VMD Tcl script that draws the C-alpha trace (Angstrom):
set ca {
  {-19.91 7.04 -12.07}
  {-17.49 4.25 -13.30}
  {-15.45 6.15 -15.28}
  {-15.17 8.93 -12.88}
  {-13.75 6.22 -10.32}
  {-11.29 4.86 -13.00}
  {-10.18 8.15 -13.37}
  {-9.82 8.73 -9.41}
  {-8.01 5.79 -9.30}
  {-5.36 6.61 -11.96}
  {-4.96 9.81 -10.62}
  {-4.31 8.30 -6.97}
  {-1.69 6.02 -8.44}
  {0.06 9.07 -9.84}
  {-0.34 10.96 -7.02}
  {0.79 8.17 -4.47}
  {3.90 7.48 -6.88}
  {5.00 11.17 -6.73}
  {4.21 11.50 -3.09}
  {6.29 8.94 -2.05}
  {9.31 9.52 -4.35}
  {9.30 13.24 -3.00}
  {9.74 12.44 0.58}
  {12.04 9.77 -0.30}
  {10.04 7.02 1.52}
  {10.30 3.65 -0.89}
  {12.34 1.35 0.19}
  {12.63 -2.28 -0.97}
  {11.30 -5.15 0.31}
  {13.21 -7.62 2.48}
  {13.50 -11.02 1.42}
  {10.69 -12.88 2.86}
  {10.16 -16.29 3.99}
  {7.27 -18.53 5.57}
  {8.71 -17.71 8.71}
  {8.94 -13.75 8.41}
  {6.88 -11.40 10.76}
  {4.07 -10.16 8.72}
  {4.24 -6.81 8.13}
  {0.77 -6.05 5.91}
  {-1.01 -4.22 4.18}
  {-4.82 -4.90 2.94}
  {-5.71 -4.03 -0.24}
  {-9.49 -4.10 -1.38}
  {-10.37 -5.13 -4.65}
  {-13.38 -2.51 -4.78}
  {-13.32 -0.52 -7.82}
  {-16.17 -0.02 -10.01}
  {-14.69 -2.05 -12.94}
  {-14.38 -5.71 -12.01}
  {-11.04 -5.99 -14.32}
  {-9.50 -2.86 -12.80}
  {-5.76 -4.03 -12.34}
  {-4.67 -3.31 -9.26}
  {-0.77 -3.63 -9.89}
  {0.13 -0.15 -9.31}
  {-1.42 -0.34 -6.02}
  {0.94 -3.21 -5.40}
  {3.86 -1.54 -6.17}
  {3.23 1.44 -3.90}
  {2.66 -1.18 -0.82}
  {5.85 -2.86 -1.89}
  {7.49 0.36 -1.75}
  {6.67 0.96 1.71}
  {8.41 -2.13 2.88}
  {5.58 -4.47 3.36}
  {6.20 -8.21 3.43}
  {2.63 -9.28 2.72}
  {-0.53 -7.94 1.19}
  {-4.22 -9.22 2.14}
  {-6.14 -9.29 -0.82}
  {-10.01 -8.73 0.23}
  {-13.04 -9.54 -1.85}
  {-16.31 -8.50 -1.19}
  {-19.49 -10.00 -1.56}
  {-23.24 -8.93 -0.71}
  {-26.37 -10.18 0.41}
  {-29.72 -8.08 0.52}
  {-29.64 -7.32 4.21}
  {-28.83 -8.78 7.82}
  {-32.15 -11.34 7.19}
  {-30.94 -12.58 3.84}
  {-28.85 -15.65 2.75}
  {-28.27 -14.31 -1.22}
  {-24.66 -13.77 -0.81}
  {-23.35 -13.19 -4.51}
  {-20.63 -10.68 -5.91}
  {-22.33 -7.55 -6.81}
  {-21.65 -5.45 -10.00}
  {-19.59 -2.26 -9.52}
  {-18.48 -3.58 -6.58}
  {-16.91 -7.00 -6.29}
  {-13.87 -7.77 -8.93}
  {-14.03 -10.66 -11.26}
  {-11.98 -14.12 -10.58}
  {-9.65 -13.43 -13.15}
  {-8.77 -10.02 -11.34}
  {-8.57 -11.91 -7.76}
  {-5.85 -14.37 -9.79}
  {-3.86 -11.45 -11.10}
  {-3.74 -9.66 -8.59}
  {-2.70 -12.41 -6.02}
  {-0.09 -13.01 -8.55}
  {1.05 -9.24 -8.52}
  {1.60 -9.79 -4.88}
  {3.85 -13.00 -5.43}
  {5.49 -11.59 -8.46}
  {6.43 -8.14 -6.28}
  {8.57 -9.89 -3.75}
  {5.90 -10.15 -1.00}
  {3.11 -12.87 0.22}
  {-0.31 -12.73 -0.67}
  {-3.34 -13.56 1.30}
  {-6.95 -13.60 0.34}
  {-9.85 -12.72 2.45}
  {-13.44 -12.82 1.78}
  {-15.99 -10.39 3.35}
  {-19.52 -10.13 3.13}
  {-21.47 -7.13 3.05}
  {-25.10 -5.77 3.29}
  {-26.66 -4.07 0.39}
  {-29.03 -2.40 2.55}
  {-28.06 -1.30 6.23}
  {-30.00 -0.02 9.04}
  {-28.08 1.98 11.31}
  {-26.10 -0.64 13.34}
  {-26.72 -3.38 10.92}
  {-23.19 -4.87 9.57}
  {-22.45 -8.84 9.05}
  {-21.37 -9.01 12.94}
  {-25.14 -9.09 13.14}
  {-26.51 -11.37 10.79}
  {-29.50 -13.19 10.99}
  {-30.93 -15.32 8.04}
  {-34.39 -15.72 8.16}
  {-34.45 -18.84 6.15}
  {-32.23 -20.54 8.41}
  {-28.55 -21.38 8.79}
  {-28.46 -24.03 6.04}
  {-29.35 -21.87 3.33}
  {-27.23 -18.76 4.35}
  {-24.12 -21.20 4.89}
  {-24.74 -23.06 1.48}
  {-24.92 -19.49 -0.03}
  {-21.32 -18.74 2.07}
  {-19.87 -21.88 0.73}
  {-20.86 -21.34 -2.99}
  {-18.74 -17.88 -2.43}
  {-15.72 -19.24 -0.52}
  {-14.87 -22.11 -1.81}
  {-14.08 -21.07 -5.54}
  {-12.04 -18.47 -3.82}
  {-9.89 -21.28 -1.96}
  {-9.25 -22.55 -5.24}
  {-7.58 -19.64 -6.81}
  {-5.59 -18.90 -3.68}
  {-4.07 -22.37 -4.22}
  {-3.25 -22.34 -7.61}
  {-1.79 -18.93 -7.14}
  {0.44 -20.01 -4.52}
  {-1.09 -17.61 -2.03}
  {0.28 -18.08 1.45}
  {-2.97 -17.68 3.77}
  {-6.69 -18.13 3.70}
  {-9.08 -16.21 5.93}
  {-12.34 -18.49 5.85}
  {-14.52 -15.55 7.39}
  {-14.43 -12.34 8.46}
  {-16.23 -10.74 11.65}
  {-19.29 -12.86 11.59}
  {-20.01 -12.72 14.81}
  {-23.79 -13.30 15.07}
  {-22.71 -16.80 13.28}
  {-19.78 -18.07 15.01}
  {-21.14 -19.97 17.66}
  {-22.57 -22.73 15.22}
  {-19.65 -24.73 14.96}
  {-21.27 -27.32 13.48}
  {-21.58 -25.42 10.51}
  {-17.83 -24.04 10.54}
  {-16.15 -27.25 10.65}
  {-17.22 -28.55 7.78}
  {-16.78 -25.60 5.61}
  {-13.37 -25.39 7.17}
  {-12.56 -29.04 5.97}
  {-13.84 -28.56 2.48}
  {-11.60 -25.60 2.20}
  {-8.58 -27.59 3.26}
  {-9.25 -29.95 0.51}
  {-8.82 -26.64 -1.70}
  {-5.93 -24.92 0.03}
  {-3.13 -26.17 1.55}
  {-1.17 -23.49 3.33}
  {-2.13 -21.37 6.58}
  {-5.95 -21.26 7.59}
  {-7.31 -18.53 10.03}
  {-10.47 -16.45 10.56}
  {-10.61 -12.86 11.44}
  {-12.81 -12.46 14.98}
  {-13.94 -9.04 15.98}
  {-11.51 -7.51 18.67}
  {-14.10 -7.99 21.19}
  {-15.22 -11.50 19.74}
  {-12.18 -14.03 20.13}
  {-14.12 -15.83 22.80}
  {-17.02 -16.96 21.20}
  {-15.08 -18.67 18.35}
  {-15.12 -22.31 19.49}
  {-13.19 -23.52 16.07}
  {-9.84 -22.27 16.91}
  {-8.24 -25.89 17.05}
  {-9.57 -26.54 13.20}
  {-7.34 -23.67 12.01}
  {-3.92 -22.70 12.04}
  {-3.98 -19.95 13.84}
  {-6.30 -17.29 15.50}
  {-6.89 -13.97 13.37}
  {-8.05 -10.89 15.73}
  {-9.09 -7.42 14.14}
  {-7.24 -4.61 16.63}
  {-10.15 -2.37 16.40}
  {-9.60 -1.44 20.12}
  {-10.86 1.88 21.33}
  {-7.72 4.26 22.61}
  {-9.96 7.14 24.26}
  {-12.85 8.08 26.34}
  {-14.26 10.43 23.80}
  {-13.73 11.64 20.41}
  {-11.02 14.19 21.39}
  {-7.21 13.37 20.07}
  {-5.70 11.95 23.13}
  {-1.75 12.43 23.96}
  {0.75 9.74 23.16}
  {0.90 9.02 26.78}
  {-2.66 7.88 26.89}
  {-2.25 5.93 23.90}
  {0.52 3.97 25.28}
  {-1.40 3.42 28.52}
  {-4.72 2.43 26.40}
  {-2.82 -0.73 24.42}
  {-1.45 -2.04 27.60}
  {-4.78 -3.83 28.25}
  {-5.08 -4.87 24.80}
  {-1.93 -6.43 24.72}
  {-2.42 -8.68 27.81}
  {-5.75 -9.73 26.46}
  {-3.63 -10.93 23.03}
  {-0.78 -12.87 24.99}
  {-3.42 -14.39 27.02}
  {-5.56 -15.35 23.98}
  {-2.25 -16.98 21.98}
  {-1.45 -18.97 25.82}
  {-4.90 -20.26 26.06}
  {-5.74 -21.17 22.39}
  {-2.09 -22.69 21.93}
  {-1.83 -20.83 18.12}
  {0.02 -17.43 16.96}
  {-2.28 -14.54 16.97}
  {-2.41 -12.72 13.68}
  {-3.71 -9.21 13.71}
  {-6.26 -9.50 10.24}
  {-6.83 -5.67 10.72}
  {-5.75 -2.21 12.41}
  {-6.62 0.98 10.67}
  {-7.81 4.39 11.65}
  {-9.60 6.92 9.61}
  {-7.65 10.40 9.20}
  {-10.42 11.90 11.47}
  {-10.50 13.45 14.76}
  {-12.43 10.47 16.33}
  {-10.34 7.44 15.01}
  {-9.18 6.88 18.66}
  {-12.33 6.79 20.27}
  {-14.31 4.65 17.43}
  {-11.59 3.21 15.09}
  {-13.98 0.64 13.49}
  {-16.44 3.64 12.53}
  {-16.45 3.47 8.52}
  {-19.39 5.84 8.78}
  {-18.14 8.91 10.96}
  {-17.85 12.73 9.77}
  {-15.68 14.23 12.26}
  {-12.86 16.46 10.60}
  {-10.01 15.39 8.91}
  {-7.06 14.87 11.26}
  {-4.00 13.46 9.27}
  {-1.40 13.44 11.99}
  {-3.55 11.88 14.59}
  {-3.81 8.82 11.99}
  {0.07 8.78 11.70}
  {0.09 8.89 15.86}
  {-2.20 6.01 16.03}
  {-0.08 3.92 13.95}
  {2.99 4.79 15.76}
  {1.43 4.15 18.95}
  {0.06 0.57 17.60}
  {3.29 -0.28 16.22}
  {5.36 0.97 19.39}
  {2.84 -1.67 21.63}
  {3.39 -4.53 19.22}
  {6.89 -3.92 18.99}
  {7.07 -5.63 22.43}
  {4.45 -8.28 21.83}
  {6.30 -11.46 20.63}
  {2.98 -13.59 20.76}
  {1.74 -11.67 17.61}
  {2.81 -13.29 14.45}
  {2.14 -9.86 12.47}
  {-0.50 -7.48 10.98}
  {-2.34 -6.12 8.13}
  {-3.06 -2.17 8.03}
  {-6.45 -1.38 6.69}
  {-6.56 -0.29 3.96}
  {-4.50 0.71 0.89}
  {-7.25 1.23 -1.24}
  {-8.61 4.75 -1.96}
  {-7.67 8.08 -3.32}
  {-5.73 9.31 -0.24}
  {-4.39 12.58 0.09}
  {-4.67 15.36 2.57}
  {-8.47 15.80 2.05}
  {-8.94 12.38 2.16}
  {-10.85 11.67 5.75}
  {-10.72 7.36 4.81}
  {-8.72 4.70 6.12}
  {-6.39 4.60 3.33}
  {-2.61 5.98 4.09}
  {-2.03 6.85 0.76}
  {0.03 10.04 0.44}
  {-0.62 10.66 4.06}
  {1.72 11.34 6.66}
  {0.52 7.78 8.05}
  {2.22 6.15 4.88}
  {5.72 7.11 5.99}
  {4.63 6.22 9.94}
  {3.96 3.01 8.02}
  {7.36 2.66 6.08}
  {9.08 3.74 9.42}
  {7.31 0.76 11.65}
  {7.60 -1.95 8.66}
  {11.40 -1.34 9.15}
  {11.59 -1.57 12.93}
  {13.27 -4.80 14.19}
  {11.12 -7.29 16.05}
  {11.23 -10.03 18.86}
  {11.60 -13.22 18.34}
  {8.18 -15.18 18.28}
  {7.30 -16.83 21.69}
  {5.97 -20.24 21.55}
  {1.83 -20.14 21.91}
  {1.62 -23.14 24.13}
  {-1.61 -24.13 25.26}
  {-1.19 -24.90 29.29}
  {-4.34 -26.97 29.51}
}
mol new
graphics top color blue
foreach p $ca { graphics top sphere $p radius 0.5 }
foreach p [lrange $ca 0 end-1] q [lrange $ca 1 end] { graphics top cylinder $p $q radius 0.2 }
display resetview
């Protein structure tokens, strides 16, 4: 199985390069500094080989014109009631691979960010990390999570990483700020640059520890249609009005910039209806994925309260038969290159009126 996946990734790297070169969409990354608007892509380190070299994928992202790469590292717990968070063989990278990938991003002229993610090894129909309920108590779970996160914070610091995400979509645990604040303080002892947390698109008001972080992280899997049918461009434009207002209000309320930590769409007919769904088996629709990215870029070209965004997720084979999230080898990759090249409004000052 491992050999098959490695062969697939080698083929995918070659395919991605050939498609990009043939279509003339490769472009140099513009110079970036700490204030550059984030035009980013997430890169999951999900290969079955923990020592896999992601350098070719980093180069593909750079060639699309991205300024930033969000490196994603998975660990697993047995189920939603467990506290045994640990790397999983065949699904998690080695620490050396994490460090190497962060360095490859920097050498490519882009800023690197690192996001640890907890996944469930065994999932029921509605189980995911947003409903974790540790049976042996919060202390046990947060100690396990601490052992996962703190070494990654040190790796990120040593690699000169721009941003560290202290957690991702842990909705059921967000109200326990008495656990989050000490953890964030420990991370700050190891990582000296920007800290954020990635809240689910419908959970921003449940996070009470935004003041301990440097920015607000929010996923953007807002539903843009009321059923599984592909919406029109006008429908997409109207659907983004309410989320844009919500994000503007969030930036004003918290007094910090909002970073879209994930926005993505599977290349499926249902992507506008449930954009977060990674289990759907709806028919492949490459053009809808492309149109959804265009609609997102249209909406957020007008939203100066947003500090930037990361597209989910470059990892994967891609190509015209792929129904997953990756844009590789699909029209969506060309759309993203156009999106990255757009001028952006001056960032608004997110003052807290309170």
